[in-house]
C-alpha positions as CSV (number, residue, x, y, z in Angstrom):
1,X,85.2,102.8,96.1
2,X,85.9,105.1,98.9
3,X,84.2,104.2,102.2
4,X,81.4,106.8,102.3
5,X,78.4,104.4,102.4
6,X,78.2,104.1,106.2
7,X,75.3,103.9,108.6
8,X,73.6,106.8,110.4
9,X,74.7,105.3,113.7
10,X,72.5,107.3,116.1
11,X,69.4,105.9,114.3
12,X,70.7,102.4,114.0
13,X,68.9,99.6,115.8
14,X,71.1,97.4,118.1
15,X,70.2,94.3,116.0
16,X,71.5,96.1,112.9
17,X,74.6,97.2,114.6
18,X,75.4,93.6,115.2
19,X,74.5,92.6,111.6
20,X,76.6,95.4,110.2
21,X,79.7,94.6,112.2
22,X,79.2,90.9,111.5
23,X,79.0,91.5,107.7
24,X,82.1,93.8,107.9
25,X,84.1,91.2,109.8
26,X,82.9,88.4,107.5
27,X,84.0,90.3,104.4
28,X,87.4,90.8,106.0
29,X,87.7,87.0,106.5
30,X,86.5,86.4,103.0
31,X,89.3,88.8,101.7
32,X,91.8,86.9,103.7
33,X,90.6,83.6,102.3
34,X,90.6,84.7,98.7
35,X,93.4,87.3,98.5
36,X,95.6,86.8,101.5
37,X,96.2,88.9,104.6
38,X,97.5,92.0,102.8
39,X,94.2,92.3,101.0
40,X,92.4,92.8,104.3
41,X,93.9,96.3,104.7
42,X,91.8,97.3,101.7
43,X,88.4,96.5,103.3
44,X,86.0,99.4,103.3
45,X,82.4,100.3,104.3
46,X,81.1,100.6,100.7
47,X,81.7,97.0,100.1
48,X,80.1,96.0,103.4
49,X,77.0,97.8,102.3
50,X,77.1,96.0,98.9
51,X,77.4,92.7,100.7
52,X,74.4,93.4,102.9
53,X,72.4,94.8,100.0
54,X,73.1,91.9,97.5
55,X,72.6,89.2,100.1
56,X,69.2,90.6,100.8
57,X,68.2,91.0,97.2
58,X,69.2,87.5,96.1
59,X,67.8,85.9,99.3
60,X,71.1,84.5,100.6
61,X,70.9,85.0,104.4
62,X,74.1,85.5,106.5
63,X,75.1,82.7,108.8
64,X,76.5,84.4,111.9
65,X,78.8,82.6,114.3
66,X,81.0,83.7,117.2
67,X,84.6,83.4,116.0
68,X,88.0,84.9,116.7
69,X,89.7,87.1,114.2
70,X,93.1,88.5,113.5
71,X,92.4,91.7,115.5
72,X,90.1,90.2,118.2
73,X,91.8,86.8,119.0
74,X,91.0,86.6,122.7
75,X,87.2,87.2,122.8
76,X,85.0,85.7,120.1
77,X,82.7,88.1,118.3
78,X,79.8,87.6,115.9
79,X,81.1,87.2,112.3
80,X,79.2,86.4,109.1
81,X,80.5,83.1,107.8
82,X,82.1,83.5,104.3
83,X,79.8,82.3,101.5
84,X,79.9,82.4,97.7
85,X,78.5,85.9,97.4
86,X,80.7,87.4,100.1
87,X,83.8,85.9,98.5
88,X,82.9,87.5,95.2
89,X,82.5,90.8,96.9
90,X,85.8,90.2,98.8
91,X,87.6,89.9,95.4
92,X,85.8,92.9,94.1
93,X,86.9,94.9,97.1
94,X,90.5,94.3,96.3
95,X,90.0,94.9,92.6
96,X,88.3,98.2,93.1
97,X,90.9,99.3,95.6
98,X,93.8,98.4,93.3
99,X,92.3,100.4,90.4
100,X,91.8,103.3,92.7
101,X,95.4,103.1,93.8
102,X,96.4,103.0,90.1
103,X,94.3,106.0,89.4
104,X,96.1,107.8,92.2
105,X,99.4,107.0,90.7
106,X,98.4,108.3,87.3
107,X,96.6,111.4,88.7
108,X,99.0,112.5,91.5
109,X,102.3,110.8,90.4
110,X,102.8,109.0,93.7
111,X,101.7,105.9,95.6
112,X,103.6,103.4,93.5
113,X,105.0,101.7,96.5
114,X,101.6,101.4,98.2
115,X,100.1,99.9,95.0
116,X,103.0,97.4,94.6
117,X,102.3,96.2,98.2
118,X,98.9,95.1,97.1
119,X,99.8,93.7,93.7
120,X,99.7,90.1,94.6
121,X,96.4,90.4,96.4
122,X,95.0,92.0,93.2
123,X,96.3,89.2,91.0
124,X,94.6,86.7,93.2
125,X,91.3,88.6,93.1
126,X,91.5,89.0,89.3
127,X,92.1,85.3,88.8
128,X,89.0,84.3,90.7
129,X,86.8,87.2,89.4
130,X,87.9,88.0,85.8
131,X,84.4,89.3,84.9
132,X,84.3,91.8,87.7
133,X,87.8,92.9,86.9
134,X,86.9,93.5,83.3
135,X,83.9,95.6,84.4
136,X,86.1,97.8,86.7
137,X,88.9,98.1,84.1
138,X,86.5,99.2,81.4
139,X,84.8,101.9,83.4
140,X,88.1,103.1,84.9
141,X,89.5,103.4,81.4
142,X,86.5,105.7,80.5
143,X,87.1,107.7,83.7
144,X,90.8,108.1,82.9
145,X,89.8,109.3,79.4
146,X,87.9,112.2,81.0
147,X,90.8,112.9,83.4
148,X,93.2,113.1,80.5
149,X,90.9,115.6,78.8
150,X,90.8,117.5,82.1
151,X,87.0,117.6,81.7
152,X,84.9,120.0,83.7
153,X,81.6,118.2,82.9
154,X,80.3,117.0,86.3
155,X,77.7,114.6,84.8
156,X,80.0,113.2,82.2
157,X,82.9,112.5,84.6
158,X,80.6,110.9,87.2
159,X,78.9,108.7,84.7
160,X,81.6,105.9,84.4
161,X,81.5,105.3,88.1
162,X,77.8,105.2,88.2
163,X,77.7,102.8,85.2
164,X,80.4,100.6,86.9
165,X,78.3,100.3,90.0
166,X,75.3,99.3,88.0
167,X,77.3,96.7,86.0
168,X,78.7,95.3,89.2
169,X,75.4,94.9,90.9
170,X,73.9,93.3,87.7
171,X,76.7,90.8,87.7
172,X,76.3,90.0,91.4
173,X,72.5,89.7,91.6
174,X,72.0,88.1,88.2
175,X,68.3,87.4,87.5
176,X,67.2,89.4,90.5
177,X,68.3,92.6,88.7
178,X,65.5,95.1,88.1
179,X,65.1,98.6,86.7
180,X,64.9,100.0,90.3
181,X,68.1,98.2,91.3
182,X,69.8,99.5,88.2
183,X,68.8,103.1,88.9
184,X,69.7,102.8,92.5
185,X,73.1,101.3,91.8
186,X,73.9,103.9,89.1
187,X,73.1,106.9,91.3
188,X,75.0,105.4,94.3
189,X,78.0,105.2,92.1
190,X,77.6,108.8,91.0
191,X,77.1,109.9,94.5
192,X,80.3,108.1,95.8
193,X,82.4,109.6,93.0
194,X,81.1,113.2,93.5
195,X,81.1,113.2,97.3
196,X,84.7,112.0,97.2
197,X,85.6,114.8,94.8
198,X,83.9,117.4,97.0
199,X,85.6,116.0,100.1
200,X,89.0,116.2,98.4
201,X,88.6,119.6,96.9
202,X,91.3,121.3,99.0
203,X,93.8,118.4,98.7
204,X,93.4,118.1,94.9
205,X,93.5,121.9,94.4
206,X,96.8,122.0,96.4
207,X,98.4,119.0,94.6
208,X,97.1,119.8,91.1
209,X,95.3,116.5,90.9
210,X,92.2,116.0,88.8
211,X,89.0,117.0,90.5
212,X,85.9,117.8,88.5
213,X,84.7,120.4,91.0
214,X,88.0,122.2,90.9
215,X,87.8,122.2,87.1
216,X,84.2,123.4,87.0
217,X,84.7,126.1,89.7
218,X,88.4,126.9,89.3
219,X,88.1,130.5,90.6
220,X,87.8,129.2,94.2
221,X,91.0,128.7,96.3
222,X,89.4,126.4,99.0
223,X,86.5,124.2,99.6
224,X,84.9,126.4,102.3
225,X,84.7,129.4,99.9
226,X,83.4,127.2,97.1
227,X,80.7,125.6,99.2
228,X,79.6,129.0,100.7
229,X,79.4,130.6,97.2
230,X,77.9,127.7,95.3
231,X,75.7,126.0,97.9
232,X,72.6,126.1,95.7
233,X,74.5,124.5,92.8
234,X,75.7,121.7,95.1
235,X,72.2,121.2,96.6
236,X,70.9,120.9,93.1
237,X,73.6,118.3,92.0
238,X,73.4,116.1,95.2
239,X,69.7,116.7,95.7
240,X,68.9,115.2,92.4
241,X,71.0,112.2,93.0
242,X,69.8,111.6,96.5
243,X,66.1,111.9,95.5
244,X,66.6,109.1,92.9
245,X,68.4,106.9,95.5
246,X,65.5,107.4,97.9
247,X,62.8,106.8,95.3
248,X,64.3,103.6,94.1
249,X,65.5,102.3,97.5
250,X,61.9,102.2,98.8
251,X,60.8,100.1,95.8
252,X,63.3,97.3,96.1
253,X,61.9,93.8,96.7
254,X,63.9,92.5,99.6
255,X,63.9,89.0,101.0
256,X,64.6,89.8,104.6
257,X,64.3,92.6,107.0
258,X,65.9,95.7,105.5
259,X,66.2,98.1,108.4
260,X,70.0,98.2,108.0
261,X,69.9,98.8,104.3
262,X,67.2,101.5,104.8
263,X,69.4,103.2,107.4
264,X,72.3,103.5,105.0
265,X,70.3,104.5,101.9
266,X,67.6,106.6,103.5
267,X,69.6,108.3,106.2
268,X,73.3,107.6,106.0
269,X,74.0,109.0,102.6
270,X,72.0,112.2,103.4
271,X,74.0,112.6,106.7
272,X,77.3,112.1,104.9
273,X,76.4,114.6,102.2
274,X,75.4,117.2,104.9
275,X,78.6,116.7,106.8
276,X,80.8,117.1,103.8
277,X,78.9,120.1,102.5
278,X,79.4,121.6,106.0
279,X,83.2,120.9,105.5
280,X,83.3,118.2,108.2
281,X,85.9,115.6,107.3
282,X,84.5,112.1,106.9
283,X,86.3,110.6,109.9
284,X,85.1,107.1,109.4
285,X,86.0,106.9,105.7
286,X,88.5,104.2,104.7
287,X,90.2,105.9,101.7
288,X,93.1,104.6,99.6
């Protein structure tokens, strides 16, 4: 995953800012506990959202305590205490990041040293979560198949990432999984994949790396020209995905207050899409 699922900060309540930061720091601690210190460098916002979302769906509340951490060792700060679910998501964070790094190596021919740096963290994550690893591997194999074909089908190429997100959430929430959660998860996955492809249009065009938008609209030399000329196409593609996310997000049966989740799903994803379509780089994205 790529770090695009962030909050719409200007519209975030103070209480939810504290919760979000606590969940983020708690996930970092969980990664350190499961995969070692190196794995912490792979932490991203998408998995923080997933932690907040799944905790709420299954009814597992965060226990927040003031603690010191590796970056803030003088003054204690609110941190979500690692629990069974957050530790599963911590392992998943490292697994997803490692497969993304592997995809970069195969796609761009570089990054082997970076991937090797995280290999031990990945092995630890795979050992504790073999089922999640199998899900990610299977869907990345599908995605790489489309990349080898140099496919220009936007729906087909985005499908494995959407299906992977759906499979992951089904595994994490177990008997709490519903049709609405499945549709929401699938379209979040598609959105993440496609918004990253749009964001990286110029870089991938320059490097000759696989990018489904570059393949589908190969007569454009840069992202600005592409977006200006094909704005209606992009609004249709992302508008359809975002409308499904919205429709299903408001139907989820949460166990606790869901202002934070609503902020991300009903505002954050729309703001991120707007920024990237306006060619504003995603400054807060943590990308591998």
